[in-house]
C-alpha positions as CSV (number, residue, x, y, z in Angstrom):
1,X,0.0,-0.1,0.0
2,X,0.9,3.6,-0.3
3,X,0.7,6.3,2.3
4,X,1.4,10.1,2.9
5,X,3.2,9.9,6.3
6,X,4.0,12.7,8.7
7,X,7.4,12.1,10.6
8,X,7.5,15.5,12.4
9,X,5.4,18.6,13.0
10,X,5.8,21.1,10.3
11,X,7.3,18.8,7.9
12,X,5.8,17.9,4.6
13,X,4.2,14.5,4.4
14,X,6.3,11.9,2.4
15,X,5.0,9.1,0.3
16,X,5.8,5.7,1.7
17,X,5.0,2.0,0.9
18,X,4.1,-0.6,3.6
19,X,2.6,-3.8,3.6
20,X,-1.2,-3.9,3.5
21,X,-2.3,-4.5,7.4
22,X,-4.2,-7.4,8.7
23,X,-7.6,-6.4,10.3
24,X,-8.0,-7.1,14.0
25,X,-11.1,-9.2,15.2
26,X,-13.3,-5.9,15.0
27,X,-11.8,-4.0,12.1
28,X,-12.5,-3.6,8.5
29,X,-9.7,-3.5,6.0
30,X,-10.7,-0.8,3.4
31,X,-9.6,0.1,0.0
32,X,-9.8,3.8,0.0
33,X,-11.5,5.9,-2.8
34,X,-11.4,9.2,-1.3
35,X,-10.4,11.0,1.8
36,X,-11.1,14.7,2.8
37,X,-8.5,17.2,3.8
38,X,-9.8,18.6,6.8
39,X,-8.7,21.9,9.0
40,X,-7.7,19.3,11.7
41,X,-5.4,17.6,9.5
42,X,-3.8,20.9,8.9
43,X,-3.6,21.5,12.7
44,X,-1.7,18.0,13.1
45,X,0.6,18.6,10.3
46,X,1.4,22.3,11.8
47,X,1.9,20.9,15.4
48,X,-1.1,22.9,16.6
49,X,-2.2,19.6,18.3
50,X,0.3,16.8,19.0
51,X,-0.5,13.5,17.6
52,X,1.3,10.0,17.8
53,X,4.1,10.2,15.1
54,X,4.9,8.9,12.6
55,X,1.2,9.1,11.6
56,X,-0.7,8.9,8.5
57,X,-3.5,11.8,8.8
58,X,-7.0,11.8,7.3
59,X,-10.3,11.1,9.0
60,X,-12.9,11.6,6.3
61,X,-12.4,8.1,4.4
62,X,-14.8,6.7,1.9
63,X,-13.7,3.1,0.5
64,X,-14.8,-0.4,0.0
65,X,-14.4,-3.2,2.4
66,X,-11.8,-5.7,1.3
67,X,-11.6,-7.9,4.5
68,X,-13.0,-8.0,8.0
69,X,-12.0,-9.4,11.2
70,X,-13.9,-12.4,13.0
71,X,-15.9,-10.4,15.2
72,X,-16.5,-7.2,12.5
73,X,-20.2,-6.9,11.8
74,X,-22.5,-4.6,9.8
75,X,-20.6,-4.3,6.7
76,X,-20.2,-6.7,3.9
77,X,-17.2,-7.4,1.6
78,X,-17.4,-4.8,-1.2
79,X,-19.8,-2.5,0.5
80,X,-19.1,1.1,0.6
81,X,-18.2,2.7,4.1
82,X,-17.3,5.8,5.6
83,X,-14.7,6.2,8.5
84,X,-14.9,9.4,10.7
85,X,-12.6,11.2,13.2
86,X,-13.9,9.0,16.3
87,X,-12.0,5.9,15.8
88,X,-12.8,4.0,18.8
89,X,-13.9,4.6,22.6
90,X,-13.0,2.7,25.8
91,X,-16.7,1.8,26.6
92,X,-16.0,2.0,30.4
93,X,-15.2,5.6,31.5
94,X,-17.9,7.8,33.0
95,X,-18.5,9.7,29.8
96,X,-19.0,6.4,27.6
97,X,-21.5,5.1,30.3
98,X,-23.3,8.5,30.0
99,X,-23.6,8.1,26.3
100,X,-21.0,11.1,25.8
101,X,-18.6,9.0,24.1
102,X,-17.1,12.1,22.3
103,X,-15.7,13.0,25.6
104,X,-14.2,9.3,26.2
105,X,-11.1,9.3,28.6
106,X,-9.4,6.9,26.2
107,X,-10.3,7.3,22.7
108,X,-8.6,6.6,19.5
109,X,-8.9,9.1,16.6
110,X,-8.7,8.3,13.0
111,X,-5.4,10.0,11.4
112,X,-4.2,11.1,14.9
113,X,-3.7,8.1,17.3
114,X,-4.2,5.5,14.4
115,X,-3.0,5.7,10.7
116,X,-5.8,7.6,8.6
117,X,-6.8,7.9,5.2
118,X,-4.0,9.7,3.2
119,X,-3.4,6.2,1.8
120,X,-4.6,3.6,-0.5
121,X,-5.7,1.4,2.4
122,X,-6.8,1.6,5.8
123,X,-7.8,-0.2,8.9
124,X,-10.9,1.0,11.0
125,X,-13.2,-0.5,13.7
126,X,-16.5,-1.5,12.1
127,X,-18.3,-0.2,15.2
128,X,-17.5,3.3,14.4
129,X,-18.0,3.3,10.7
130,X,-21.0,4.5,8.7
131,X,-22.9,3.6,5.8
132,X,-23.0,6.3,3.0
133,X,-26.2,7.6,1.4
134,X,-26.3,6.5,-2.2
135,X,-27.0,10.0,-3.5
136,X,-23.4,11.0,-3.1
137,X,-20.5,9.8,-4.9
138,X,-17.2,8.9,-3.2
139,X,-15.6,12.3,-3.6
140,X,-18.6,14.1,-2.7
141,X,-19.3,11.9,0.5
142,X,-15.7,12.3,2.1
143,X,-16.3,15.8,3.5
144,X,-19.6,14.6,5.0
145,X,-17.6,12.5,7.5
146,X,-16.0,15.3,9.5
147,X,-17.1,18.8,7.9
148,X,-20.7,17.3,7.8
149,X,-20.8,15.6,10.9
150,X,-19.0,18.3,13.3
151,X,-21.0,20.9,11.5
152,X,-24.3,19.2,12.3
153,X,-23.2,18.7,16.0
154,X,-22.5,22.5,16.1
155,X,-25.8,23.2,14.7
156,X,-27.5,20.8,17.3
157,X,-25.5,22.8,20.0
158,X,-26.9,26.1,18.7
159,X,-30.5,24.9,19.7
160,X,-33.5,26.2,18.1
161,X,-31.6,29.4,16.6
162,X,-33.6,30.6,13.7
163,X,-30.7,33.2,12.5
164,X,-27.4,31.5,12.3
165,X,-24.1,33.0,11.9
166,X,-21.4,30.9,10.4
167,X,-17.8,32.2,10.9
168,X,-15.3,30.8,8.5
169,X,-17.0,29.7,5.3
170,X,-15.1,26.5,4.4
171,X,-15.8,22.8,4.2
172,X,-18.1,22.5,7.1
173,X,-20.1,26.0,6.6
174,X,-20.8,25.1,3.2
175,X,-22.4,21.9,4.0
176,X,-24.2,23.2,7.2
177,X,-25.5,26.2,5.3
178,X,-27.6,23.9,3.1
179,X,-28.8,21.7,6.1
180,X,-29.8,24.8,8.1
181,X,-31.8,26.3,5.2
182,X,-33.5,22.8,4.8
183,X,-34.7,23.2,8.4
184,X,-36.0,26.6,7.7
185,X,-33.2,28.7,9.4
186,X,-31.6,31.9,7.9
187,X,-27.8,31.8,7.4
188,X,-25.3,34.7,7.9
189,X,-21.8,34.1,6.5
190,X,-18.7,35.7,7.9
191,X,-15.6,35.1,5.6
192,X,-12.2,36.6,5.8
193,X,-12.4,40.6,5.2
194,X,-12.4,41.2,1.6
195,X,-13.0,37.7,0.4
196,X,-15.7,38.6,-2.3
197,X,-15.3,35.2,-4.0
198,X,-16.1,33.4,-0.6
199,X,-18.9,35.8,-0.1
200,X,-20.4,35.2,-3.5
201,X,-20.0,31.4,-2.8
202,X,-21.9,31.7,0.6
203,X,-25.0,33.7,-1.2
204,X,-25.1,31.3,-3.8
205,X,-25.7,28.4,-1.4
206,X,-28.7,30.5,0.1
207,X,-27.1,32.5,2.8
208,X,-29.4,35.7,3.6
209,X,-26.3,37.7,3.9
210,X,-22.5,37.4,3.5
211,X,-19.8,39.9,4.8
212,X,-16.2,40.1,6.3
213,X,-15.9,38.7,9.8
214,X,-15.1,42.4,11.0
215,X,-18.7,43.4,10.0
216,X,-21.9,43.3,12.0
217,X,-24.9,41.5,10.5
218,X,-27.9,43.4,9.2
219,X,-30.0,41.8,11.9
220,X,-29.0,40.1,15.6
221,X,-28.1,36.6,15.4
222,X,-29.8,33.7,17.8
223,X,-26.6,31.8,17.6
224,X,-23.3,32.0,15.8
225,X,-20.8,28.9,15.0
226,X,-17.2,29.6,14.8
227,X,-15.3,27.3,12.4
228,X,-12.1,29.5,11.7
229,X,-9.3,28.8,14.3
230,X,-9.5,32.4,15.4
231,X,-10.0,33.4,19.1
232,X,-10.5,37.0,18.2
233,X,-13.8,36.0,16.6
234,X,-15.5,35.1,19.8
235,X,-15.8,38.8,21.0
236,X,-16.8,39.8,17.6
237,X,-19.6,36.9,17.6
238,X,-20.7,38.0,21.2
239,X,-21.6,41.6,19.7
240,X,-23.5,40.0,16.9
241,X,-25.9,37.8,18.7
242,X,-29.0,38.8,20.6
243,X,-29.7,38.7,24.5
244,X,-29.7,34.9,25.3
245,X,-27.7,34.0,22.3
246,X,-25.1,31.3,21.8
247,X,-21.5,31.1,20.7
248,X,-20.4,27.8,19.6
249,X,-16.8,27.3,19.0
250,X,-16.6,24.2,16.5
251,X,-12.7,23.5,16.0
252,X,-10.5,21.3,17.8
253,X,-7.8,24.1,18.0
254,X,-8.4,27.8,18.4
255,X,-5.9,30.8,19.0
256,X,-6.3,32.4,22.5
257,X,-9.4,34.4,23.0
258,X,-8.8,38.0,23.8
259,X,-10.4,39.7,26.8
260,X,-13.7,41.3,26.5
261,X,-15.9,43.4,28.5
262,X,-18.4,41.1,30.7
263,X,-21.3,43.5,29.3
264,X,-20.8,41.6,25.9
265,X,-21.3,38.2,27.7
266,X,-24.3,39.7,30.1
267,X,-27.8,39.1,29.2
268,X,-27.4,35.5,29.3
269,X,-25.2,34.9,26.3
270,X,-23.1,31.8,26.3
271,X,-20.0,30.5,24.9
272,X,-19.4,26.7,24.5
273,X,-17.3,24.3,22.5
274,X,-18.0,21.1,20.5
275,X,-15.6,18.2,20.7
276,X,-15.4,15.3,18.5
277,X,-18.8,13.4,17.7
278,X,-20.8,10.4,18.7
279,X,-22.0,7.5,16.6
280,X,-25.7,9.0,17.3
281,X,-24.3,12.2,15.6
282,X,-23.4,10.3,12.4
283,X,-26.7,8.3,12.2
284,X,-28.7,11.5,12.7
285,X,-26.7,13.4,10.2
286,X,-26.6,10.7,7.5
287,X,-30.5,10.4,7.7
288,X,-30.7,14.2,6.9
289,X,-28.1,13.8,4.2
290,X,-30.0,11.0,2.6
291,X,-33.3,13.7,2.4
292,X,-31.6,17.2,2.2
293,X,-30.6,18.5,-1.1
294,X,-27.0,19.1,-0.2
295,X,-24.6,20.2,-2.9
296,X,-21.0,19.1,-1.8
297,X,-18.3,21.2,-3.5
298,X,-15.1,19.6,-3.8
299,X,-11.6,20.1,-5.4
300,X,-9.8,16.6,-5.8
301,X,-6.2,15.9,-5.7
302,X,-4.2,12.8,-6.2
303,X,-2.7,11.2,-3.2
304,X,0.7,12.4,-3.8
305,X,-0.4,16.0,-3.9
306,X,-1.4,16.0,-0.3
307,X,0.8,18.6,0.7
308,X,-0.3,20.9,-2.0
309,X,-3.8,20.4,-0.8
310,X,-2.7,21.2,2.8
311,X,-1.2,24.4,1.6
312,X,-4.2,25.4,-0.2
313,X,-6.3,24.9,2.7
314,X,-3.7,26.8,5.0
315,X,-3.7,30.0,2.6
316,X,-7.8,29.7,2.2
317,X,-7.8,28.9,-1.4
318,X,-10.3,26.0,-1.3
319,X,-13.8,26.6,-2.1
320,X,-15.7,24.1,-0.3
321,X,-13.5,21.0,0.4
322,X,-10.3,19.3,-0.5
323,X,-10.3,15.7,-1.3
324,X,-7.6,13.3,-2.0
325,X,-8.0,10.5,-4.5
326,X,-5.6,7.7,-4.0
327,X,-6.4,6.1,-7.5
328,X,-6.1,9.6,-9.2
């Protein structure tokens, strides 16, 4: 098999060859057809979060089952399968017992603590994999496995908000906009200041307003979801939400949040984070994805161009989501 391997933080991935791994009892051996390139992958490569090294990044995997361990159930040989960020949990800690497995004390994460999908093959625990709605081809489906899932969990955290602001209009926001609109919500898009192309993209997807992250929306928001890893957006979002409004920080990493006056938080505004996902999130989201008319905007790269895809993502030059195609 081939894989793009990270040996040290802030180093380029290198193409390596390895033996195809053998699945353990609960595992599936998957031949990968597509893997999304997520901002979390960028945080791993840039050393913002410290992963096991060496590691093969990638946690938005779509492929087909080549082999299965003796105890693996739920998928047949040749069936298409999706592999998300949450690769496994202990099943015994307080959080697992309380059905909050996204906060498990001893989790494994795809492309972080176990090798991921920037490769031609991968191993994944069948109990944490998902079936993919038939309406999406492999490349379209890949970003659903994290941008879609984490975006959906963030929208649930926003509660019944009718006016939702999205700060950082990338892979997650462009999917979430369509889900929110399908649910009857109004979406306000906040991009990098001066990003006219990104604002046009947001309006084309149905946002009622699009502007720079330094602008105030034309109406108070019920909630704001922050996808960009920029702590300075939190005080700006607090000024944009109404009394009782919520700020949801959706990323795994964010720069420090600067000080802001208590008056901006007062009147029962709140700030919370979203961590990882649960299998229940996945089941709920993919039911919606099978019904809602979601158009996934992607730019495909061959596996060997993973470093270029990461560089484009870092520079904000991807409209929608970047996806690696090992067979490309």
